[in-house]
C-alpha positions in Angstrom: 118.0 -70.1 -43.3 114.4 -70.3 -41.9 114.0 -74.0 -40.6 111.5 -75.5 -39.0 111.5 -78.5 -36.5 109.7 -80.5 -39.1 112.3 -80.2 -41.8 111.0 -77.7 -43.9 112.8 -74.5 -45.0 110.9 -71.3 -45.6 112.2 -69.6 -49.3 109.1 -67.7 -49.8 108.2 -64.7 -48.2 104.9 -63.0 -48.4 104.6 -59.2 -47.3 101.2 -57.7 -46.6 101.7 -54.0 -47.4 98.4 -52.7 -45.9 95.1 -54.0 -44.6 93.1 -51.8 -46.5 91.0 -52.9 -49.5 88.9 -51.2 -52.2 86.4 -54.3 -52.4 84.2 -56.0 -50.2 84.4 -59.5 -50.9 81.7 -61.7 -48.8 84.5 -64.5 -48.1 86.7 -61.9 -46.6 84.9 -58.6 -44.8 81.8 -57.3 -44.2 80.1 -54.8 -46.2 81.1 -51.8 -43.8 84.5 -52.7 -43.9 86.8 -53.2 -41.1 88.4 -51.3 -38.4 91.8 -50.3 -40.3 95.2 -50.1 -39.0 96.2 -46.8 -37.9 99.6 -45.6 -39.9 101.8 -45.2 -37.0 101.1 -49.4 -36.9 101.8 -50.0 -40.4 105.8 -50.8 -41.4 107.2 -47.7 -43.2 108.5 -48.2 -46.8 112.0 -48.3 -45.3 111.1 -51.0 -42.5 109.8 -53.1 -45.4 112.8 -53.0 -47.4 115.1 -53.6 -44.5 113.3 -56.7 -43.4 112.9 -58.0 -47.2 117.0 -57.4 -47.2 117.4 -59.3 -44.3 115.3 -62.3 -45.2 117.0 -62.2 -48.9 120.9 -61.9 -48.0 120.9 -63.7 -44.2 117.9 -66.2 -44.2 117.8 -67.6 -48.0 114.6 -66.0 -48.9 114.3 -66.2 -52.9 111.0 -65.2 -53.6 108.8 -62.2 -52.3 105.3 -61.9 -53.1 103.4 -58.2 -52.2 100.0 -58.9 -50.7 97.3 -56.9 -49.0 94.6 -56.3 -48.4 95.2 -54.7 -51.8 98.7 -53.6 -52.3 98.1 -51.3 -55.0 96.3 -48.7 -52.3 100.2 -48.8 -50.7 101.5 -45.3 -52.2 105.3 -46.3 -52.2 104.6 -49.6 -53.7 106.7 -49.0 -57.2 109.5 -47.6 -54.8 109.2 -50.6 -52.5 109.5 -53.3 -55.8 112.4 -51.6 -57.3 114.7 -51.2 -54.0 113.7 -55.0 -53.5 114.7 -55.8 -57.2 118.3 -54.2 -56.6 118.9 -56.9 -53.7 121.8 -59.3 -54.3 121.0 -62.1 -54.8 117.6 -60.7 -56.5 114.6 -62.4 -55.3 111.8 -63.4 -57.7 109.1 -60.5 -57.0 105.4 -61.1 -57.8 102.1 -59.3 -56.6 98.7 -60.9 -55.5 96.2 -57.9 -56.1 92.7 -57.5 -56.9 93.3 -55.8 -60.3 91.7 -52.7 -60.0 94.6 -49.9 -60.4 96.4 -52.3 -62.0 95.9 -50.6 -65.9 97.8 -47.4 -64.8 100.7 -49.3 -62.7 101.5 -52.4 -64.9 104.1 -50.6 -66.6 105.5 -48.9 -63.7 105.8 -51.9 -61.9 107.4 -54.1 -64.3 110.0 -51.3 -65.0 110.6 -51.3 -61.3 111.2 -55.2 -61.3 108.3 -56.8 -60.6 108.1 -60.3 -62.7 104.5 -61.4 -62.5 101.0 -60.6 -61.0 98.5 -63.1 -59.4 94.9 -61.3 -60.3 91.6 -62.3 -58.1 88.4 -62.9 -60.2 85.7 -65.1 -59.3 83.5 -64.7 -62.2 83.3 -63.4 -65.7 79.9 -62.0 -65.0 79.7 -58.4 -64.1 76.4 -58.7 -62.1 77.7 -61.7 -60.2 81.1 -59.8 -59.7 78.8 -57.2 -57.9 77.0 -59.1 -55.7 80.5 -61.0 -54.5 82.7 -57.8 -54.2 79.6 -55.2 -53.5 81.2 -53.3 -55.8 80.5 -52.5 -59.7 84.5 -52.6 -60.7 84.3 -55.9 -63.1 85.9 -54.0 -66.0 88.5 -52.3 -64.4 89.8 -55.7 -63.2 89.6 -57.2 -66.7 91.5 -53.8 -68.2 94.3 -54.4 -65.5 94.8 -57.9 -66.4 95.1 -56.8 -70.1 97.5 -54.2 -68.6 99.7 -56.9 -66.7 99.7 -59.1 -70.1 100.7 -56.0 -72.3 103.6 -55.2 -69.5 105.2 -58.4 -69.6 103.9 -59.4 -66.0 103.3 -63.2 -67.0 102.7 -65.5 -66.5 99.4 -63.9 -65.5 97.8 -65.9 -62.7 94.1 -65.7 -62.1 92.6 -66.6 -58.8 89.3 -67.9 -58.4 87.1 -68.7 -55.1 83.6 -70.5 -56.2 80.9 -70.0 -53.8 77.3 -71.5 -53.5 74.6 -69.6 -54.8 77.1 -67.1 -56.6 79.3 -68.8 -59.0 79.6 -72.4 -58.0 78.4 -73.4 -61.9 81.2 -70.8 -63.2 84.2 -73.1 -63.7 84.2 -74.3 -66.7 83.3 -71.1 -68.3 86.0 -69.1 -66.1 88.8 -71.7 -67.5 87.4 -71.2 -71.0 88.0 -67.4 -70.9 91.1 -67.6 -69.3 92.3 -69.9 -71.9 91.0 -67.4 -74.9 93.0 -64.8 -72.9 96.1 -66.6 -72.1 96.0 -66.6 -68.4 96.8 -69.0 -66.2 93.7 -70.0 -64.2 93.9 -71.4 -60.6 90.8 -72.1 -58.2 91.1 -71.9 -54.5 89.0 -73.9 -52.1 87.3 -70.9 -50.2 88.8 -70.7 -46.5 87.8 -69.8 -43.1 89.4 -66.2 -43.4 86.1 -64.0 -43.2 85.9 -61.5 -40.8 82.4 -62.2 -39.8 83.4 -66.0 -39.5 80.2 -66.9 -41.6 82.6 -69.9 -43.5 80.8 -73.3 -43.1 83.0 -76.2 -43.9 79.7 -78.3 -45.2 78.7 -75.7 -47.6 82.2 -75.2 -49.3 82.8 -76.1 -53.0 85.9 -78.8 -52.4 88.3 -79.4 -55.3 86.5 -82.4 -56.1 83.5 -80.6 -57.1 85.7 -78.2 -59.4 87.3 -80.9 -61.2 84.1 -82.6 -61.7 82.5 -79.4 -63.2 85.6 -79.0 -65.0 85.7 -82.5 -66.8 82.1 -81.8 -68.2 83.7 -79.6 -70.9 87.4 -80.6 -70.6 89.7 -83.4 -70.4 92.2 -82.9 -67.6 95.8 -85.0 -67.4 97.4 -84.4 -64.2 101.1 -83.4 -64.0 103.7 -85.2 -62.8 104.1 -84.6 -59.0 107.8 -83.7 -59.4 106.8 -80.9 -61.2 104.6 -79.4 -58.4 107.5 -79.3 -55.8 106.3 -77.0 -53.1 103.8 -75.2 -55.2 100.5 -75.3 -53.4 98.5 -75.8 -56.7 97.8 -79.3 -58.0 97.8 -78.9 -61.8 96.3 -80.2 -64.7 96.9 -79.9 -68.8 93.9 -79.0 -70.3 92.8 -81.2 -73.3 96.2 -82.3 -73.7 97.9 -78.6 -73.3 99.9 -76.6 -73.4 97.2 -74.8 -71.2 97.0 -75.5 -67.6 94.7 -75.1 -64.7 95.1 -75.3 -61.2 93.4 -76.1 -58.1 94.7 -75.4 -54.7 92.8 -77.8 -52.1 93.8 -75.8 -48.8 90.8 -77.1 -47.0 90.6 -80.6 -48.5 94.2 -81.6 -49.1 96.3 -79.5 -47.4 99.8 -79.2 -48.6 101.4 -78.4 -45.0 104.3 -80.8 -45.6 105.6 -79.1 -48.1 105.0 -75.8 -47.4 107.9 -73.3 -48.0 106.3 -69.8 -47.0 106.9 -67.2 -44.2 104.5 -64.1 -43.9 104.8 -60.6 -42.5 102.0 -58.5 -41.7 101.2 -54.8 -42.6 102.3 -54.3 -39.0 105.3 -56.2 -39.0 104.5 -59.9 -37.3 106.0 -63.1 -38.0 103.3 -65.5 -39.0 104.3 -69.2 -39.6 100.9 -69.8 -41.7 97.8 -67.9 -42.6 96.1 -69.9 -40.0 98.3 -69.1 -37.2 96.9 -67.9 -34.0 100.4 -66.6 -32.6 102.6 -64.0 -33.9 106.1 -62.9 -33.7 107.1 -58.9 -33.4 109.8 -57.4 -35.5 108.4 -54.1 -35.8 109.2 -53.6 -32.1 112.8 -54.9 -32.8 113.1 -53.0 -35.8 111.9 -49.6 -33.9 114.0 -50.4 -30.9 117.4 -50.2 -32.6 117.9 -54.2 -33.0 120.7 -54.8 -35.5 119.9 -57.2 -38.3 121.5 -59.9 -36.9 119.2 -60.2 -33.8 116.2 -59.4 -36.4 117.3 -62.3 -38.4 117.6 -64.6 -35.2 114.1 -63.8 -34.1 112.8 -64.5 -37.1 114.6 -67.7 -37.3 113.1 -68.6 -33.6 109.4 -67.5 -34.9 109.9 -69.9 -38.0 111.3 -73.0 -35.8 108.0 -72.9 -33.9 106.1 -73.7 -37.0 103.6 -76.4 -36.6 103.0 -79.3 -38.7 100.2 -78.3 -40.3 97.5 -75.4 -40.5 94.6 -77.7 -38.7 92.3 -77.1 -41.5 91.9 -80.8 -41.8 90.6 -81.0 -38.3 86.6 -80.9 -38.0 87.2 -78.8 -34.8 89.4 -76.1 -36.5 88.8 -72.3 -35.2 88.9 -69.6 -37.2 92.0 -66.9 -36.8 91.1 -63.8 -34.8 92.5 -61.7 -37.9 90.8 -62.1 -41.2 92.9 -62.2 -44.6 92.8 -58.6 -45.2 94.8 -58.0 -42.3 97.6 -60.8 -42.7 98.1 -61.1 -46.3 96.5 -63.9 -48.5 
């Protein structure tokens, strides 16, 4: 098991498959992009599957989420999903994506064993989408969402980040759109994971702001706490249900005390938290011939040192040196 000194057990593995992305979202990376990892530094498909197998069969992981960068850019993605779905016990498999390319891959991913997807979409307005992402791909995302729903990758969850001066007034419209299309919407507070370090705590749209905006149009009833478990999103029934909306208040109401996540970067480093400033190398162990038991032991040691919290609630918080695209969202 992956235990830490605060009594938490990590059962949810986030695997970054690449640091590359085909969007340039303002809250993630600069317009010119970043210096990508060299191919030899990335884990191979076999290495990824081996680490997932160790996590599932030796360390108690029950859920695996593939992330990026943009994971659909990974050429071997379908094969990785298929091999991980064949593990016993079988983990639940999901994918976080920007939706570009999902239209052509959703059916194959479902056939390979993927259970569901989370798609990032911050606006219903193509012009605003272009301002946020610096790309004209809004229609591609909408078609990807529809393809995911048609393929049975459900529930299809949509993740939205609200930013001042861009889409801060869109919360009610986004929720109405998600309900109309049968998607489950989750708002995420903007986090300090941008490469250019432009995030400002005083300027962010908070969970409280989001809820206040939603209540101008909808009646929100909080779910019972026991239904949330270790999930990061606080969820509300919309107008009595059955539709729900979630808000992930990573900054203003951190969920660290119930965190059950462990993370692998695209270059094979264990991260105990998105905001950790330390990493533990598993790629080196893999390539030096270490046995599964030794890799599992190193993973356990890394997670044992997990800190009590992310530090986001501390006004003196210092951003990690690696941006979100390099460590997996």
